[in-house]
C-alpha positions in Angstrom: 36.4 14.9 -24.9 38.6 14.2 -21.9 35.9 12.5 -19.7 35.2 8.8 -19.9 31.5 7.5 -20.3 30.1 4.7 -18.4 27.0 2.9 -19.4 24.9 1.8 -16.6 22.8 -1.2 -16.9 19.5 -0.3 -15.0 17.7 -3.5 -14.0 13.9 -2.5 -13.5 12.2 -4.9 -11.0 8.6 -5.7 -11.8 6.6 -6.2 -8.7 3.3 -8.2 -8.3 1.0 -6.9 -5.7 -1.6 -9.0 -4.2 -4.0 -8.7 -1.3 -4.7 -11.2 1.6 -8.3 -12.3 2.2 -8.1 -10.1 5.3 -6.9 -6.9 3.3 -9.6 -7.7 0.7 -12.2 -7.8 3.6 -10.8 -4.6 5.1 -10.9 -2.7 2.0 -14.5 -3.8 1.0 -15.7 -2.9 4.6 -14.2 0.4 4.5 -15.4 1.2 1.1 -19.0 0.5 1.9 -18.8 2.2 5.3 -17.8 5.4 3.5 -20.3 5.0 0.7 -23.0 4.7 3.5 -21.9 7.9 4.8 -21.9 9.9 1.8 -22.7 9.0 -1.8 -19.3 8.8 -3.7 -17.2 8.9 -0.7 -16.7 5.2 -0.9 -15.5 5.4 -4.4 -13.0 8.4 -3.5 -11.6 6.2 -0.8 -11.0 3.3 -3.0 -9.4 5.4 -5.8 -7.2 6.9 -3.1 -6.1 3.3 -1.6 -5.5 2.1 -5.1 -3.3 5.2 -5.9 -1.3 3.9 -2.9 -1.2 0.3 -4.3 0.1 1.7 -7.5 3.0 3.8 -5.5 3.8 0.7 -3.4 4.1 -1.5 -6.6 6.4 1.1 -8.4 8.6 1.7 -5.2 7.9 -0.8 -2.6 10.8 0.2 -0.5 9.8 3.8 -0.3 7.5 3.3 2.9 9.2 2.6 6.2 9.6 -0.6 7.9 7.6 -0.7 11.1 7.4 -4.2 12.6 10.1 -6.7 11.5 9.7 -6.9 7.6 6.4 -5.0 7.5 6.1 -1.9 5.8 3.4 0.8 6.3 2.0 3.3 3.9 -0.4 5.9 5.6 -3.2 6.9 3.3 -3.5 10.6 3.2 -7.1 12.1 3.8 -8.2 9.0 5.3 -7.4 7.5 8.6 -6.1 4.2 7.0 -2.6 2.5 6.8 -1.7 -0.1 4.3 0.4 -2.9 5.9 2.5 -4.9 3.5 5.5 -7.1 3.0 7.9 -7.3 0.0 9.1 -10.9 -0.6 11.4 -11.0 -3.8 9.3 -9.6 -6.6 6.0 -10.0 -4.8 4.2 -7.5 -2.4 1.6 -8.9 -0.2 -0.8 -6.5 1.5 -1.9 -8.0 4.8 -4.2 -5.2 6.0 -5.8 -2.0 5.1 -6.0 -0.9 8.7 -8.3 1.8 10.1 -6.0 3.7 12.5 -9.1 4.6 14.7 -9.1 1.0 15.8 -7.5 -0.6 18.8 -3.9 -0.6 17.8 -3.4 -4.0 19.2 -5.6 -5.4 16.3 -3.1 -4.1 14.0 -1.0 -7.0 12.2 
């Protein structure tokens, strides 16, 4: 064969995701609120947010930069945005923010 073959070394970055105390409180509060509105809805909310955590962990640069080095992932079917920062191989979630709140409270 006339073509040359090149091997490409692909480095796979493993990212560790962690939630700030504020993000943990946001997530718990929202889950409990949805569950109080309809049995099972809190669990659906939590599963949806966790699926976004998985997506963020696997491709953290996919979601856009919005404020400095903070990225935002809008959660489908729920009015929430996950606000996070990538620092080396670490992902820090600063907030699971209710978009119906005053935007001035957004981190």
